[in-house]
C-alpha positions, 0 to 999 in steps of 0.5 A: 500500500502506497499512501500520499499524506498531505496536511494543513493546506490552509487555502485562502487569499492570505499571503500565508497561503502559497498557491504555487507551492500547493500546485507543485505539491499536487503535481509531485503527488501525481508523479508518485502515483499513490494508491490513495491520498490522505489529507489530514485537515486544515484544508482552509484557513477560515472555514469560508465557503469561498475557501472550500470552493477553491480547494475543492476545485484544486483537489480535482487535479489529484489523480488518485482517490483521496480522503479528507477530514476537517481540522480546527481551521475548517470548523471556524465560522460554522465551517464544519457544516460547509465541509460536509456540503463540499466533502461529505461526512466528517467520519469516514470508513472506506476500504482500499486494497487490504486496508480499511481507512478510518477518518476521525473528525477531531475538530471543535467549532471555533477552538483550536483544541481537538476532541474525538468524543464518545460517539466516534470512540464507540465507532472506533471500538466497533470498526477498527482492526489490525488492518485499519489505518486511522487518520485525524487532524490533531496529533495523539502524542506531543510533537517536539519543537512546537512550543507549549501547545504540546497535545491539544487532543483532550481525549488522546489517551482514550483514542490511543488505548482503543488503537492499541487494543486493536493493534492498529498499525498506522495513524496519520495526523497534522496540525502542528506543521512539523513532520514527525514519526513516533512509535507507541507500542506497535502503533506508528504515528506519522505527522505531516508538515504543512503543504502550502502555509508559511505560518511556522518556520518549517519547510512545506512538505508532504509524506509518501508512506509505503506499508507492508507486513514487515515495516512502514517506510516514510519518505518526507518530500520537501516541495520547494527544493524536492529534497527527500528524507527517508525513515523506516520503522519496523511494524512489530517490536 
């Protein structure tokens, strides 16, 4: 299974959104020809209808099928309702190849903190297994070098417990614009950087993730200079 992992597009008219970098990101993803593209939220900056319209039009150029969940920026100004109008349900269960992809809406209207909640936790408990790949916007484990906002998913412990019980191999997230990889028990947690925003100091990037029975390979690809950084993590300790 080959996955392209994009996050934190922040599509807007703001100077912080790099439109040409976003266009190049889509072109580079298409060159990789992934089985599926996972987008882990903050596709807009203010949750405005015009932003959802604009990013939806741009994402039509992705050649592979894609799945997307909202982030905290997408839920601003009742953006969570607009998200459903443009992209469908905010909780996703979809099968591709040998894996089920489960997307969680961790956003809360007009606040940055994330929350999965009892309803989605119950769905996770019933639907995930060792062939599930879970994706959400907020990170489950603190990301280094990202300031005092260490962990903003308030029920991260409950989520991690369910993922661990069901031996979920891979979790994808975004939010902090800083790419990182953790392994907690046998769960590999991959956070993507931002695809096209300059709000933080990190360079714009996306991930190509290859998953097989033995290991997960994460290739971080810098969009502007096309530099590649490769990480390999064994699936079982």
